[in-house]
C-alpha positions as CSV (number, residue, x, y, z in Angstrom):
1,X,0.0,0.0,0.0
2,X,1.1,3.5,-0.8
3,X,-0.2,6.7,0.9
4,X,0.0,10.2,-0.6
5,X,-1.1,13.4,1.1
6,X,-1.7,16.5,-1.0
7,X,-1.9,20.0,0.5
8,X,-3.5,22.4,-2.1
9,X,-3.6,26.0,-0.9
10,X,-6.1,27.6,-3.2
11,X,-6.4,31.3,-4.0
12,X,-9.7,33.3,-4.4
13,X,-11.4,32.2,-7.6
14,X,-10.3,28.6,-7.6
15,X,-13.2,26.1,-7.3
16,X,-12.6,23.3,-4.8
17,X,-15.1,21.0,-6.4
18,X,-13.5,21.4,-9.9
19,X,-10.1,20.6,-8.4
20,X,-11.4,17.5,-6.7
21,X,-13.2,16.4,-9.8
22,X,-10.0,16.8,-11.9
23,X,-8.0,14.7,-9.4
24,X,-10.7,12.0,-9.4
25,X,-10.7,11.9,-13.2
26,X,-6.9,11.5,-13.3
27,X,-7.1,8.7,-10.7
28,X,-9.9,7.0,-12.6
29,X,-7.8,7.0,-15.7
30,X,-4.9,5.5,-13.9
31,X,-7.2,2.8,-12.4
32,X,-8.5,1.9,-15.8
33,X,-5.0,1.2,-17.1
34,X,-3.6,-0.6,-14.1
35,X,-4.4,-2.6,-11.0
36,X,-4.1,0.6,-8.8
37,X,-6.9,1.6,-6.6
38,X,-7.4,5.0,-5.0
39,X,-9.3,6.3,-2.1
40,X,-9.7,10.0,-1.6
41,X,-10.3,11.7,1.8
42,X,-10.6,15.4,2.1
43,X,-9.4,16.5,5.6
44,X,-9.7,20.2,5.3
45,X,-11.7,22.2,2.8
46,X,-11.5,25.9,3.7
47,X,-12.1,28.6,1.1
48,X,-9.4,31.2,0.2
49,X,-10.4,34.7,1.3
50,X,-10.0,38.0,-0.3
51,X,-10.9,41.5,1.0
52,X,-12.4,44.1,-1.3
53,X,-9.7,46.4,-2.7
54,X,-11.6,49.4,-1.5
55,X,-12.4,48.1,2.0
56,X,-12.6,51.0,4.4
57,X,-11.7,49.0,7.5
58,X,-8.6,47.6,5.9
59,X,-7.6,51.1,4.7
60,X,-8.2,52.5,8.2
61,X,-6.0,49.8,9.8
62,X,-3.2,50.2,7.3
63,X,-3.2,54.0,7.6
64,X,-3.3,53.8,11.4
65,X,-0.3,51.4,11.5
66,X,1.6,53.7,9.0
67,X,0.9,56.8,11.1
68,X,1.9,55.1,14.4
69,X,5.0,53.2,13.3
70,X,6.3,55.3,10.4
71,X,6.5,52.4,7.9
72,X,4.2,52.0,4.9
73,X,2.0,49.0,5.4
74,X,0.3,47.2,2.5
75,X,-2.4,44.5,2.3
76,X,-1.1,41.1,1.2
77,X,-2.2,37.5,1.0
78,X,-0.9,34.7,3.1
79,X,-0.6,31.0,2.4
80,X,-1.7,29.7,5.8
81,X,-5.1,29.2,7.4
82,X,-6.8,31.3,10.1
83,X,-10.1,31.2,11.8
84,X,-11.2,33.8,9.3
85,X,-11.9,30.9,6.8
86,X,-14.7,29.8,9.1
87,X,-16.0,33.2,10.2
88,X,-16.2,35.0,6.8
89,X,-18.4,32.4,5.0
90,X,-20.8,32.5,8.0
91,X,-21.2,36.2,7.3
92,X,-22.0,35.6,3.6
93,X,-18.4,36.6,2.7
94,X,-19.3,40.1,3.9
95,X,-16.7,40.5,6.7
96,X,-13.4,42.4,6.5
97,X,-10.5,40.5,7.8
98,X,-6.9,41.6,8.6
99,X,-4.3,39.5,10.3
100,X,-2.4,41.8,12.5
101,X,-0.4,40.8,15.5
102,X,2.9,41.3,17.3
103,X,4.3,37.9,16.5
104,X,6.5,36.8,13.7
105,X,4.9,34.6,11.0
106,X,7.9,32.3,10.9
107,X,7.6,31.6,14.6
108,X,3.9,30.9,14.9
109,X,2.9,27.6,16.5
110,X,6.6,26.6,16.9
111,X,8.4,25.4,20.1
112,X,9.7,28.4,22.1
113,X,7.5,30.8,20.3
114,X,7.8,34.3,21.8
115,X,6.8,37.9,21.3
116,X,9.0,40.8,22.0
117,X,7.6,43.1,24.7
118,X,7.9,46.2,22.6
119,X,6.0,44.6,19.7
120,X,3.3,43.4,22.2
121,X,2.9,47.0,23.6
122,X,2.9,48.5,20.1
123,X,0.1,46.0,19.1
124,X,-2.0,47.2,22.0
125,X,-1.5,50.8,20.9
126,X,-2.5,49.9,17.4
127,X,-5.6,48.0,18.4
128,X,-6.7,50.8,20.7
129,X,-6.2,53.4,18.0
130,X,-8.0,51.3,15.3
131,X,-11.0,50.9,17.7
132,X,-11.1,54.7,18.5
133,X,-10.9,55.7,14.8
134,X,-13.4,53.0,13.7
135,X,-16.0,53.9,16.3
136,X,-15.7,57.6,15.6
């Protein structure tokens, strides 16, 4: 027996059912020409998320961070999963999401993960200022 695990990180616009159908078709073709048998199990099927390019909350957050810290911040995509992939669909894809925290992406969920005190304090300042500006 041979086992294969595939991790496909989709981007907005890719259809998960089409991808799965394509994989099934390829495996069926191989099965028809050999003695191979395949069993597919989908362990995680979360949609890729994308904010609207003119989203005012995202703009407010990026502008606030730029003003507080002096660097120009830009929105970007990431290739990992967050709880947002569960929350956003439950709001009919009408929920702005920004991943913004004091930790380093490369350290997340690793042994000996830590956050520098200054970055932690800066994140509190940022969250406070975002809330004040948003609720104004």
